All heavy atoms as a GROMACS GRO file, in nm:
protein
  589
    1MET      N    1   4.509  -0.926  -2.463
    1MET     CA    2   4.639  -0.865  -2.458
    1MET      C    3   4.723  -0.936  -2.352
    1MET      O    4   4.685  -0.945  -2.236
    1MET     CB    5   4.622  -0.718  -2.423
    1MET     CG    6   4.748  -0.644  -2.416
    1MET     SD    7   4.706  -0.470  -2.400
    1MET     CE    8   4.864  -0.406  -2.392
    2SER      N    9   4.834  -0.988  -2.392
    2SER     CA   10   4.920  -1.059  -2.298
    2SER      C   11   5.026  -0.965  -2.241
    2SER      O   12   5.070  -0.872  -2.306
    2SER     CB   13   4.987  -1.178  -2.367
    2SER     OG   14   5.077  -1.128  -2.464
    3ARG      N   15   5.062  -0.993  -2.116
    3ARG     CA   16   5.164  -0.911  -2.050
    3ARG      C   17   5.302  -0.955  -2.095
    3ARG      O   18   5.326  -1.073  -2.121
    3ARG     CB   19   5.157  -0.930  -1.899
    3ARG     CG   20   5.030  -0.881  -1.839
    3ARG     CD   21   5.039  -0.896  -1.689
    3ARG     NE   22   4.907  -0.875  -1.632
    3ARG     CZ   23   4.876  -0.896  -1.508
    3ARG    NH1   24   4.965  -0.944  -1.426
    3ARG    NH2   25   4.755  -0.874  -1.464
    4PRO      N   26   5.393  -0.862  -2.096
    4PRO     CA   27   5.532  -0.902  -2.127
    4PRO      C   28   5.586  -0.991  -2.015
    4PRO      O   29   5.541  -0.986  -1.902
    4PRO     CB   30   5.608  -0.770  -2.132
    4PRO     CG   31   5.505  -0.663  -2.139
    4PRO     CD   32   5.379  -0.720  -2.086
    5ILE      N   33   5.682  -1.072  -2.048
    5ILE     CA   34   5.737  -1.169  -1.952
    5ILE      C   35   5.799  -1.101  -1.831
    5ILE      O   36   5.794  -1.153  -1.721
    5ILE     CB   37   5.838  -1.263  -2.023
    5ILE    CG1   38   5.874  -1.381  -1.932
    5ILE    CG2   39   5.965  -1.193  -2.056
    5ILE    CD1   40   5.806  -1.504  -1.972
    6THR      N   41   5.856  -0.982  -1.848
    6THR     CA   42   5.920  -0.914  -1.736
    6THR      C   43   5.817  -0.872  -1.632
    6THR      O   44   5.845  -0.876  -1.513
    6THR     CB   45   6.000  -0.792  -1.784
    6THR    OG1   46   5.914  -0.708  -1.861
    6THR    CG2   47   6.119  -0.833  -1.865
    7SER      N   48   5.698  -0.835  -1.672
    7SER     CA   49   5.593  -0.797  -1.577
    7SER      C   50   5.552  -0.918  -1.494
    7SER      O   51   5.532  -0.907  -1.372
    7SER     CB   52   5.471  -0.742  -1.649
    7SER     OG   53   5.501  -0.622  -1.714
    8THR      N   54   5.539  -1.032  -1.556
    8THR     CA   55   5.501  -1.154  -1.485
    8THR      C   56   5.608  -1.190  -1.382
    8THR      O   57   5.576  -1.226  -1.268
    8THR     CB   58   5.482  -1.270  -1.584
    8THR    OG1   59   5.386  -1.231  -1.682
    8THR    CG2   60   5.434  -1.394  -1.513
    9LEU      N   61   5.734  -1.179  -1.422
    9LEU     CA   62   5.841  -1.210  -1.329
    9LEU      C   63   5.844  -1.111  -1.213
    9LEU      O   64   5.866  -1.151  -1.097
    9LEU     CB   65   5.976  -1.208  -1.402
    9LEU     CG   66   6.004  -1.325  -1.496
    9LEU    CD1   67   6.135  -1.304  -1.571
    9LEU    CD2   68   6.007  -1.455  -1.419
   10LEU      N   69   5.820  -0.984  -1.240
   10LEU     CA   70   5.819  -0.884  -1.133
   10LEU      C   71   5.704  -0.908  -1.035
   10LEU      O   72   5.722  -0.899  -0.914
   10LEU     CB   73   5.810  -0.743  -1.191
   10LEU     CG   74   5.936  -0.691  -1.258
   10LEU    CD1   75   5.909  -0.557  -1.325
   10LEU    CD2   76   6.047  -0.678  -1.155
   11ILE      N   77   5.588  -0.939  -1.086
   11ILE     CA   78   5.472  -0.965  -1.001
   11ILE      C   79   5.495  -1.090  -0.917
   11ILE      O   80   5.468  -1.093  -0.797
   11ILE     CB   81   5.344  -0.976  -1.086
   11ILE    CG1   82   5.309  -0.840  -1.146
   11ILE    CG2   83   5.228  -1.031  -1.004
   11ILE    CD1   84   5.200  -0.843  -1.250
   12THR      N   85   5.549  -1.194  -0.980
   12THR     CA   86   5.577  -1.318  -0.908
   12THR      C   87   5.683  -1.294  -0.799
   12THR      O   88   5.669  -1.340  -0.686
   12THR     CB   89   5.626  -1.428  -1.004
   12THR    OG1   90   5.528  -1.447  -1.105
   12THR    CG2   91   5.652  -1.558  -0.931
   13GLY      N   92   5.786  -1.221  -0.832
   13GLY     CA   93   5.891  -1.190  -0.734
   13GLY      C   94   5.838  -1.109  -0.618
   13GLY      O   95   5.873  -1.134  -0.502
   14ALA      N   96   5.754  -1.010  -0.647
   14ALA     CA   97   5.696  -0.928  -0.541
   14ALA      C   98   5.607  -1.012  -0.450
   14ALA      O   99   5.609  -0.999  -0.327
   14ALA     CB  100   5.618  -0.812  -0.601
   15ALA      N  101   5.527  -1.099  -0.511
   15ALA     CA  102   5.438  -1.185  -0.431
   15ALA      C  103   5.518  -1.278  -0.341
   15ALA      O  104   5.486  -1.296  -0.223
   15ALA     CB  105   5.347  -1.265  -0.523
   16LEU      N  106   5.623  -1.336  -0.394
   16LEU     CA  107   5.708  -1.425  -0.314
   16LEU      C  108   5.777  -1.348  -0.201
   16LEU      O  109   5.793  -1.400  -0.090
   16LEU     CB  110   5.811  -1.495  -0.402
   16LEU     CG  111   5.756  -1.603  -0.496
   16LEU    CD1  112   5.867  -1.651  -0.590
   16LEU    CD2  113   5.700  -1.719  -0.415
   17THR      N  114   5.817  -1.226  -0.229
   17THR     CA  115   5.880  -1.143  -0.126
   17THR      C  116   5.782  -1.112  -0.013
   17THR      O  117   5.817  -1.119   0.104
   17THR     CB  118   5.932  -1.012  -0.188
   17THR    OG1  119   6.027  -1.044  -0.290
   17THR    CG2  120   5.999  -0.924  -0.084
   18VAL      N  121   5.659  -1.081  -0.048
   18VAL     CA  122   5.556  -1.054   0.053
   18VAL      C  123   5.530  -1.178   0.137
   18VAL      O  124   5.524  -1.172   0.260
   18VAL     CB  125   5.426  -1.001  -0.013
   18VAL    CG1  126   5.312  -0.998   0.085
   18VAL    CG2  127   5.450  -0.863  -0.072
   19VAL      N  128   5.514  -1.292   0.071
   19VAL     CA  129   5.490  -1.417   0.144
   19VAL      C  130   5.609  -1.449   0.236
   19VAL      O  131   5.591  -1.487   0.352
   19VAL     CB  132   5.462  -1.533   0.046
   19VAL    CG1  133   5.461  -1.666   0.117
   19VAL    CG2  134   5.330  -1.509  -0.026
   20GLY      N  135   5.729  -1.431   0.186
   20GLY     CA  136   5.848  -1.455   0.267
   20GLY      C  137   5.855  -1.362   0.387
   20GLY      O  138   5.893  -1.402   0.497
   21GLY      N  139   5.816  -1.237   0.368
   21GLY     CA  140   5.813  -1.141   0.479
   21GLY      C  141   5.713  -1.181   0.586
   21GLY      O  142   5.741  -1.172   0.706
   22ILE      N  143   5.597  -1.227   0.542
   22ILE     CA  144   5.494  -1.272   0.638
   22ILE      C  145   5.544  -1.393   0.716
   22ILE      O  146   5.528  -1.400   0.838
   22ILE     CB  147   5.362  -1.301   0.565
   22ILE    CG1  148   5.301  -1.171   0.511
   22ILE    CG2  149   5.264  -1.373   0.655
   22ILE    CD1  150   5.185  -1.189   0.418
   23ILE      N  151   5.606  -1.487   0.647
   23ILE     CA  152   5.659  -1.605   0.715
   23ILE      C  153   5.771  -1.563   0.811
   23ILE      O  154   5.780  -1.614   0.924
   23ILE     CB  155   5.709  -1.709   0.613
   23ILE    CG1  156   5.590  -1.769   0.537
   23ILE    CG2  157   5.791  -1.819   0.681
   23ILE    CD1  158   5.629  -1.856   0.420
   24GLY      N  159   5.855  -1.470   0.770
   24GLY     CA  160   5.962  -1.420   0.857
   24GLY      C  161   5.908  -1.354   0.983
   24GLY      O  162   5.959  -1.375   1.093
   25LEU      N  163   5.804  -1.272   0.968
   25LEU     CA  164   5.742  -1.207   1.084
   25LEU      C  165   5.679  -1.310   1.177
   25LEU      O  166   5.688  -1.297   1.300
   25LEU     CB  167   5.638  -1.106   1.039
   25LEU     CG  168   5.692  -0.976   0.979
   25LEU    CD1  169   5.577  -0.890   0.927
   25LEU    CD2  170   5.772  -0.900   1.083
   26ALA      N  171   5.616  -1.410   1.120
   26ALA     CA  172   5.557  -1.515   1.203
   26ALA      C  173   5.666  -1.590   1.281
   26ALA      O  174   5.650  -1.618   1.400
   26ALA     CB  175   5.478  -1.613   1.116
   27GLY      N  176   5.777  -1.618   1.215
   27GLY     CA  177   5.889  -1.684   1.283
   27GLY      C  178   5.947  -1.598   1.394
   27GLY      O  179   5.979  -1.647   1.502
   28ALA      N  180   5.958  -1.469   1.369
   28ALA     CA  181   6.009  -1.378   1.472
   28ALA      C  182   5.914  -1.372   1.591
   28ALA      O  183   5.958  -1.369   1.706
   28ALA     CB  184   6.029  -1.238   1.413
   29ALA      N  185   5.786  -1.373   1.566
   29ALA     CA  186   5.688  -1.371   1.674
   29ALA      C  187   5.695  -1.498   1.759
   29ALA      O  188   5.695  -1.492   1.882
   29ALA     CB  189   5.546  -1.353   1.618
   30VAL      N  190   5.705  -1.613   1.694
   30VAL     CA  191   5.715  -1.740   1.767
   30VAL      C  192   5.844  -1.744   1.848
   30VAL      O  193   5.844  -1.786   1.964
   30VAL     CB  194   5.707  -1.859   1.669
   30VAL    CG1  195   5.742  -1.989   1.738
   30VAL    CG2  196   5.568  -1.867   1.607
   31THR      N  197   5.953  -1.697   1.792
   31THR     CA  198   6.081  -1.694   1.863
   31THR      C  199   6.074  -1.603   1.985
   31THR      O  200   6.123  -1.637   2.093
   31THR     CB  201   6.193  -1.647   1.768
   31THR    OG1  202   6.200  -1.736   1.658
   31THR    CG2  203   6.327  -1.642   1.838
   32THR      N  204   6.012  -1.486   1.969
   32THR     CA  205   5.999  -1.392   2.080
   32THR      C  206   5.915  -1.452   2.192
   32THR      O  207   5.952  -1.442   2.310
   32THR     CB  208   5.936  -1.260   2.031
   32THR    OG1  209   6.020  -1.206   1.928
   32THR    CG2  210   5.922  -1.161   2.144
   33ILE      N  211   5.805  -1.514   2.157
   33ILE     CA  212   5.719  -1.576   2.259
   33ILE      C  213   5.795  -1.686   2.332
   33ILE      O  214   5.789  -1.698   2.455
   33ILE     CB  215   5.590  -1.630   2.194
   33ILE    CG1  216   5.502  -1.514   2.148
   33ILE    CG2  217   5.513  -1.720   2.290
   33ILE    CD1  218   5.385  -1.554   2.060
   34GLY      N  219   5.870  -1.766   2.259
   34GLY     CA  220   5.949  -1.872   2.322
   34GLY      C  221   6.056  -1.817   2.415
   34GLY      O  222   6.077  -1.869   2.525
   35ALA      N  223   6.123  -1.711   2.374
   35ALA     CA  224   6.228  -1.651   2.458
   35ALA      C  225   6.169  -1.590   2.585
   35ALA      O  226   6.225  -1.606   2.694
   35ALA     CB  227   6.304  -1.545   2.378
   36VAL      N  228   6.056  -1.523   2.571
   36VAL     CA  229   5.991  -1.462   2.689
   36VAL      C  230   5.944  -1.570   2.785
   36VAL      O  231   5.962  -1.560   2.907
   36VAL     CB  232   5.874  -1.371   2.645
   36VAL    CG1  233   5.789  -1.330   2.763
   36VAL    CG2  234   5.928  -1.248   2.573
   37THR      N  235   5.886  -1.677   2.733
   37THR     CA  236   5.841  -1.788   2.818
   37THR      C  237   5.958  -1.852   2.891
   37THR      O  238   5.951  -1.878   3.011
   37THR     CB  239   5.768  -1.893   2.732
   37THR    OG1  240   5.658  -1.831   2.666
   37THR    CG2  241   5.717  -2.007   2.817
   38ALA      N  242   6.068  -1.875   2.821
   38ALA     CA  243   6.186  -1.935   2.884
   38ALA      C  244   6.244  -1.843   2.991
   38ALA      O  245   6.284  -1.889   3.098
   38ALA     CB  246   6.292  -1.966   2.777
   39ALA      N  247   6.247  -1.714   2.963
   39ALA     CA  248   6.300  -1.618   3.062
   39ALA      C  249   6.212  -1.615   3.187
   39ALA      O  250   6.264  -1.612   3.299
   39ALA     CB  251   6.309  -1.479   3.000
   40ARG      N  252   6.082  -1.617   3.168
   40ARG     CA  253   5.992  -1.617   3.284
   40ARG      C  254   6.010  -1.743   3.368
   40ARG      O  255   6.013  -1.736   3.491
   40ARG     CB  256   5.847  -1.607   3.239
   40ARG     CG  257   5.810  -1.469   3.196
   40ARG     CD  258   5.663  -1.461   3.164
   40ARG     NE  259   5.628  -1.327   3.122
   40ARG     CZ  260   5.512  -1.293   3.074
   40ARG    NH1  261   5.417  -1.384   3.058
   40ARG    NH2  262   5.488  -1.168   3.038
   41ARG      N  263   6.023  -1.856   3.304
   41ARG     CA  264   6.045  -1.982   3.379
   41ARG      C  265   6.177  -1.977   3.455
   41ARG      O  266   6.185  -2.020   3.569
   41ARG     CB  267   6.044  -2.101   3.284
   41ARG     CG  268   5.908  -2.139   3.236
   41ARG     CD  269   5.913  -2.265   3.154
   41ARG     NE  270   5.781  -2.291   3.096
   41ARG     CZ  271   5.761  -2.356   2.984
   41ARG    NH1  272   5.864  -2.403   2.916
   41ARG    NH2  273   5.639  -2.375   2.938
   42ARG      N  274   6.279  -1.925   3.391
   42ARG     CA  275   6.410  -1.914   3.455
   42ARG      C  276   6.403  -1.823   3.577
   42ARG      O  277   6.459  -1.853   3.682
   42ARG     CB  278   6.512  -1.861   3.354
   42ARG     CG  279   6.646  -1.830   3.411
   42ARG     CD  280   6.727  -1.957   3.433
   42ARG     NE  281   6.862  -1.920   3.471
   42ARG     CZ  282   6.917  -1.954   3.585
   42ARG    NH1  283   6.852  -2.027   3.672
   42ARG    NH2  284   7.040  -1.918   3.613
   43ILE      N  285   6.335  -1.711   3.564
   43ILE     CA  286   6.322  -1.616   3.675
   43ILE      C  287   6.243  -1.679   3.789
   43ILE      O  288   6.277  -1.660   3.907
   43ILE     CB  289   6.259  -1.485   3.626
   43ILE    CG1  290   6.360  -1.410   3.538
   43ILE    CG2  291   6.215  -1.398   3.742
   43ILE    CD1  292   6.303  -1.292   3.465
   44GLU      N  293   6.139  -1.754   3.757
   44GLU     CA  294   6.059  -1.819   3.861
   44GLU      C  295   6.141  -1.922   3.938
   44GLU      O  296   6.116  -1.947   4.056
   44GLU     CB  297   5.937  -1.886   3.799
   44GLU     CG  298   5.831  -1.789   3.753
   44GLU     CD  299   5.719  -1.855   3.675
   44GLU    OE1  300   5.722  -1.979   3.660
   44GLU    OE2  301   5.630  -1.782   3.629
   45GLN      N  302   6.240  -1.985   3.875
   45GLN     CA  303   6.321  -2.088   3.939
   45GLN      C  304   6.435  -2.030   4.023
   45GLN      O  305   6.497  -2.102   4.101
   45GLN     CB  306   6.379  -2.182   3.834
   45GLN     CG  307   6.276  -2.267   3.765
   45GLN     CD  308   6.335  -2.350   3.652
   45GLN    OE1  309   6.453  -2.335   3.619
   45GLN    NE2  310   6.255  -2.436   3.593
   46MET      N  311   6.463  -1.901   4.008
   46MET     CA  312   6.574  -1.840   4.080
   46MET      C  313   6.543  -1.829   4.229
   46MET      O  314   6.430  -1.802   4.269
   46MET     CB  315   6.604  -1.701   4.024
   46MET     CG  316   6.653  -1.702   3.881
   46MET     SD  317   6.676  -1.538   3.814
   46MET     CE  318   6.830  -1.492   3.889
   47ASP      N  319   6.645  -1.851   4.313
   47ASP     CA  320   6.630  -1.836   4.457
   47ASP      C  321   6.614  -1.689   4.496
   47ASP      O  322   6.538  -1.655   4.586
   47ASP     CB  323   6.750  -1.895   4.531
   47ASP     CG  324   6.759  -2.045   4.514
   47ASP    OD1  325   6.653  -2.109   4.493
   47ASP    OD2  326   6.870  -2.098   4.519
   48THR      N  327   6.692  -1.604   4.431
   48THR     CA  328   6.690  -1.461   4.459
   48THR      C  329   6.632  -1.389   4.338
   48THR      O  330   6.678  -1.412   4.226
   48THR     CB  331   6.833  -1.410   4.485
   48THR    OG1  332   6.892  -1.491   4.587
   48THR    CG2  333   6.832  -1.267   4.531
   49PRO      N  334   6.535  -1.300   4.358
   49PRO     CA  335   6.478  -1.228   4.244
   49PRO      C  336   6.582  -1.138   4.176
   49PRO      O  337   6.674  -1.089   4.242
   49PRO     CB  338   6.366  -1.144   4.306
   49PRO     CG  339   6.358  -1.179   4.449
   49PRO     CD  340   6.472  -1.265   4.484
   50PRO      N  341   6.567  -1.117   4.047
   50PRO     CA  342   6.662  -1.033   3.974
   50PRO      C  343   6.674  -0.891   4.031
   50PRO      O  344   6.782  -0.833   4.030
   50PRO     CB  345   6.605  -1.029   3.831
   50PRO     CG  346   6.524  -1.152   3.820
   50PRO     CD  347   6.469  -1.178   3.956
   51SER      N  348   6.565  -0.837   4.083
   51SER     CA  349   6.572  -0.702   4.139
   51SER      C  350   6.664  -0.698   4.260
   51SER      O  351   6.740  -0.603   4.279
   51SER     CB  352   6.432  -0.652   4.178
   51SER     OG  353   6.374  -0.740   4.272
   52GLU      N  354   6.662  -0.804   4.343
   52GLU     CA  355   6.752  -0.810   4.459
   52GLU      C  356   6.897  -0.828   4.415
   52GLU      O  357   6.988  -0.767   4.471
   52GLU     CB  358   6.710  -0.924   4.552
   52GLU     CG  359   6.800  -0.940   4.673
   52GLU     CD  360   6.808  -0.818   4.762
   52GLU    OE1  361   6.710  -0.740   4.768
   52GLU    OE2  362   6.913  -0.798   4.826
   53LEU      N  363   6.919  -0.911   4.312
   53LEU     CA  364   7.055  -0.927   4.259
   53LEU      C  365   7.109  -0.794   4.206
   53LEU      O  366   7.225  -0.759   4.230
   53LEU     CB  367   7.057  -1.032   4.148
   53LEU     CG  368   7.034  -1.176   4.191
   53LEU    CD1  369   7.026  -1.266   4.068
   53LEU    CD2  370   7.144  -1.223   4.282
   54ALA      N  371   7.025  -0.721   4.135
   54ALA     CA  372   7.066  -0.591   4.082
   54ALA      C  373   7.098  -0.494   4.195
   54ALA      O  374   7.196  -0.419   4.190
   54ALA     CB  375   6.957  -0.534   3.992
   55ARG      N  376   7.016  -0.495   4.300
   55ARG     CA  377   7.038  -0.409   4.415
   55ARG      C  378   7.171  -0.440   4.482
   55ARG      O  379   7.248  -0.350   4.517
   55ARG     CB  380   6.922  -0.426   4.514
   55ARG     CG  381   6.889  -0.302   4.591
   55ARG     CD  382   6.764  -0.318   4.677
   55ARG     NE  383   6.643  -0.321   4.594
   55ARG     CZ  384   6.557  -0.422   4.588
   55ARG    NH1  385   6.573  -0.529   4.662
   55ARG    NH2  386   6.451  -0.415   4.511
   56ARG      N  387   7.202  -0.569   4.498
   56ARG     CA  388   7.329  -0.609   4.559
   56ARG      C  389   7.448  -0.562   4.476
   56ARG      O  390   7.546  -0.509   4.528
   56ARG     CB  391   7.336  -0.761   4.570
   56ARG     CG  392   7.255  -0.818   4.681
   56ARG     CD  393   7.277  -0.969   4.686
   56ARG     NE  394   7.173  -1.035   4.762
   56ARG     CZ  395   7.156  -1.165   4.765
   56ARG    NH1  396   7.235  -1.244   4.695
   56ARG    NH2  397   7.060  -1.218   4.838
   57GLN      N  398   7.439  -0.585   4.344
   57GLN     CA  399   7.549  -0.544   4.257
   57GLN      C  400   7.566  -0.393   4.257
   57GLN      O  401   7.680  -0.343   4.252
   57GLN     CB  402   7.526  -0.595   4.114
   57GLN     CG  403   7.535  -0.745   4.100
   57GLN     CD  404   7.671  -0.800   4.138
   57GLN    OE1  405   7.773  -0.735   4.127
   57GLN    NE2  406   7.672  -0.923   4.188
   58TRP      N  407   7.457  -0.320   4.263
   58TRP     CA  408   7.465  -0.174   4.266
   58TRP      C  409   7.536  -0.129   4.393
   58TRP      O  410   7.621  -0.041   4.390
   58TRP     CB  411   7.325  -0.113   4.258
   58TRP     CG  412   7.327   0.036   4.267
   58TRP    CD1  413   7.283   0.112   4.370
   58TRP    CD2  414   7.378   0.127   4.170
   58TRP    NE1  415   7.304   0.244   4.343
   58TRP    CE2  416   7.361   0.257   4.221
   58TRP    CE3  417   7.436   0.111   4.045
   58TRP    CZ2  418   7.400   0.370   4.152
   58TRP    CZ3  419   7.475   0.225   3.976
   58TRP    CH2  420   7.457   0.351   4.029
   59ARG      N  421   7.501  -0.192   4.508
   59ARG     CA  422   7.568  -0.157   4.635
   59ARG      C  423   7.717  -0.188   4.628
   59ARG      O  424   7.800  -0.109   4.672
   59ARG     CB  425   7.504  -0.233   4.752
   59ARG     CG  426   7.384  -0.160   4.808
   59ARG     CD  427   7.337  -0.229   4.936
   59ARG     NE  428   7.206  -0.287   4.903
   59ARG     CZ  429   7.170  -0.411   4.924
   59ARG    NH1  430   7.250  -0.496   4.984
   59ARG    NH2  431   7.051  -0.454   4.890
   60ARG      N  432   7.752  -0.303   4.571
   60ARG     CA  433   7.894  -0.339   4.558
   60ARG      C  434   7.969  -0.240   4.470
   60ARG      O  435   8.080  -0.199   4.503
   60ARG     CB  436   7.907  -0.479   4.500
   60ARG     CG  437   7.869  -0.588   4.595
   60ARG     CD  438   7.880  -0.724   4.529
   60ARG     NE  439   7.835  -0.830   4.618
   60ARG     CZ  440   7.807  -0.951   4.580
   60ARG    NH1  441   7.821  -0.985   4.453
   60ARG    NH2  442   7.767  -1.042   4.666
   61ALA      N  443   7.908  -0.204   4.359
   61ALA     CA  444   7.973  -0.109   4.268
   61ALA      C  445   7.990   0.027   4.334
   61ALA      O  446   8.094   0.092   4.323
   61ALA     CB  447   7.892  -0.096   4.138
   62ARG      N  448   7.887   0.070   4.404
   62ARG     CA  449   7.893   0.201   4.472
   62ARG      C  450   8.002   0.200   4.580
   62ARG      O  451   8.077   0.297   4.593
   62ARG     CB  452   7.756   0.231   4.533
   62ARG     CG  453   7.732   0.377   4.556
   62ARG     CD  454   7.590   0.406   4.596
   62ARG     NE  455   7.544   0.312   4.698
   62ARG     CZ  456   7.418   0.286   4.725
   62ARG    NH1  457   7.324   0.345   4.656
   62ARG    NH2  458   7.384   0.202   4.818
   63THR      N  459   8.012   0.089   4.654
   63THR     CA  460   8.115   0.077   4.756
   63THR      C  461   8.254   0.079   4.694
   63THR      O  462   8.346   0.145   4.744
   63THR     CB  463   8.095  -0.053   4.837
   63THR    OG1  464   7.965  -0.050   4.896
   63THR    CG2  465   8.199  -0.068   4.945
   64ALA      N  466   8.270   0.009   4.583
   64ALA     CA  467   8.400   0.005   4.514
   64ALA      C  468   8.438   0.143   4.462
   64ALA      O  469   8.554   0.185   4.473
   64ALA     CB  470   8.396  -0.096   4.400
   65VAL      N  471   8.343   0.215   4.408
   65VAL     CA  472   8.371   0.350   4.358
   65VAL      C  473   8.410   0.442   4.472
   65VAL      O  474   8.505   0.519   4.463
   65VAL     CB  475   8.249   0.406   4.280
   65VAL    CG1  476   8.264   0.555   4.255
   65VAL    CG2  477   8.232   0.331   4.150
   66THR      N  478   8.339   0.432   4.583
   66THR     CA  479   8.369   0.516   4.698
   66THR      C  480   8.509   0.486   4.752
   66THR      O  481   8.586   0.577   4.781
   66THR     CB  482   8.264   0.493   4.810
   66THR    OG1  483   8.136   0.523   4.756
   66THR    CG2  484   8.291   0.581   4.929
   67ALA      N  485   8.542   0.357   4.763
   67ALA     CA  486   8.675   0.319   4.811
   67ALA      C  487   8.784   0.366   4.715
   67ALA      O  488   8.887   0.418   4.758
   67ALA     CB  489   8.682   0.168   4.829
   68GLY      N  490   8.761   0.347   4.587
   68GLY     CA  491   8.859   0.391   4.488
   68GLY      C  492   8.878   0.541   4.488
   68GLY      O  493   8.991   0.591   4.480
   69THR      N  494   8.769   0.614   4.500
   69THR     CA  495   8.777   0.760   4.502
   69THR      C  496   8.851   0.807   4.626
   69THR      O  497   8.936   0.896   4.619
   69THR     CB  498   8.635   0.821   4.498
   69THR    OG1  499   8.568   0.774   4.382
   69THR    CG2  500   8.640   0.972   4.497
   70GLY      N  501   8.820   0.745   4.741
   70GLY     CA  502   8.888   0.783   4.864
   70GLY      C  503   9.037   0.755   4.857
   70GLY      O  504   9.119   0.838   4.899
   71ALA      N  505   9.072   0.640   4.804
   71ALA     CA  506   9.214   0.605   4.792
   71ALA      C  507   9.285   0.700   4.696
   71ALA      O  508   9.399   0.742   4.720
   71ALA     CB  509   9.230   0.461   4.744
   72TRP      N  510   9.219   0.737   4.590
   72TRP     CA  511   9.280   0.828   4.492
   72TRP      C  512   9.300   0.967   4.552
   72TRP      O  513   9.405   1.028   4.537
   72TRP     CB  514   9.191   0.835   4.369
   72TRP     CG  515   9.242   0.928   4.263
   72TRP    CD1  516   9.348   0.907   4.181
   72TRP    CD2  517   9.189   1.056   4.231
   72TRP    NE1  518   9.364   1.015   4.098
   72TRP    CE2  519   9.267   1.108   4.126
   72TRP    CE3  520   9.083   1.131   4.279
   72TRP    CZ2  521   9.243   1.232   4.072
   72TRP    CZ3  522   9.058   1.255   4.222
   72TRP    CH2  523   9.138   1.305   4.121
   73ARG      N  524   9.201   1.015   4.624
   73ARG     CA  525   9.210   1.148   4.686
   73ARG      C  526   9.316   1.151   4.795
   73ARG      O  527   9.386   1.251   4.811
   73ARG     CB  528   9.076   1.189   4.743
   73ARG     CG  529   8.977   1.229   4.639
   73ARG     CD  530   8.848   1.278   4.700
   73ARG     NE  531   8.753   1.314   4.596
   73ARG     CZ  532   8.624   1.322   4.615
   73ARG    NH1  533   8.572   1.299   4.735
   73ARG    NH2  534   8.544   1.356   4.517
   74ASN      N  535   9.327   1.045   4.871
   74ASN     CA  536   9.422   1.041   4.982
   74ASN      C  537   9.562   0.996   4.939
   74ASN      O  538   9.654   0.999   5.018
   74ASN     CB  539   9.372   0.949   5.094
   74ASN     CG  540   9.240   0.998   5.152
   74ASN    OD1  541   9.214   1.117   5.158
   74ASN    ND2  542   9.157   0.906   5.197
   75GLY      N  543   9.575   0.952   4.816
   75GLY     CA  544   9.704   0.907   4.767
   75GLY      C  545   9.749   0.778   4.834
   75GLY      O  546   9.867   0.752   4.848
   76ASP      N  547   9.656   0.694   4.874
   76ASP     CA  548   9.685   0.569   4.942
   76ASP      C  549   9.730   0.465   4.840
   76ASP      O  550   9.652   0.416   4.761
   76ASP     CB  551   9.561   0.520   5.017
   76ASP     CG  552   9.587   0.394   5.099
   76ASP    OD1  553   9.704   0.357   5.112
   76ASP    OD2  554   9.489   0.337   5.148
   77LEU      N  555   9.856   0.432   4.843
   77LEU     CA  556   9.911   0.334   4.749
   77LEU      C  557   9.941   0.202   4.817
   77LEU      O  558  10.008   0.115   4.762
   77LEU     CB  559  10.037   0.388   4.682
   77LEU     CG  560  10.019   0.515   4.601
   77LEU    CD1  561  10.154   0.564   4.550
   77LEU    CD2  562   9.925   0.490   4.485
   78SER      N  563   9.892   0.181   4.938
   78SER     CA  564   9.924   0.059   5.012
   78SER      C  565   9.863  -0.066   4.949
   78SER      O  566   9.912  -0.176   4.970
   78SER     CB  567   9.878   0.072   5.158
   78SER     OG  568   9.737   0.086   5.163
   79THR      N  569   9.757  -0.051   4.873
   79THR     CA  570   9.692  -0.167   4.813
   79THR      C  571   9.741  -0.196   4.672
   79THR      O  572   9.702  -0.294   4.613
   79THR     CB  573   9.538  -0.147   4.810
   79THR    OG1  574   9.510  -0.030   4.735
   79THR    CG2  575   9.483  -0.136   4.950
   80VAL      N  576   9.825  -0.110   4.618
   80VAL     CA  577   9.876  -0.130   4.482
   80VAL      C  578   9.993  -0.227   4.488
   80VAL      O  579  10.085  -0.208   4.568
   80VAL     CB  580   9.920   0.004   4.420
   80VAL    CG1  581   9.980  -0.018   4.282
   80VAL    CG2  582   9.804   0.100   4.414
   81PRO      N  583   9.994  -0.330   4.404
   81PRO     CA  584  10.104  -0.430   4.407
   81PRO      C  585  10.236  -0.373   4.363
   81PRO      O  586  10.250  -0.283   4.293
   81PRO     CB  587  10.058  -0.540   4.313
   81PRO     CG  588   9.940  -0.489   4.239
   81PRO     CD  589   9.894  -0.365   4.307
   0.00000   0.00000   0.00000
């Protein structure tokens, strides 16, 4: 008993889709590993660790917010152009 042509096409299409998905996942895994490796190398080459940079930026932002809030509460318009 032979299968109808549509069944063969559906099976072939499904098989190709599965193979393509596996190849896609493998490519995504290789890309992720490469990105993580590059990021680690970049971090190792930095003079200042990212945690210290984040800490500095947080302090700057907090200082700016405090200054802005104080100026707004006091109605200080001397710094506005």
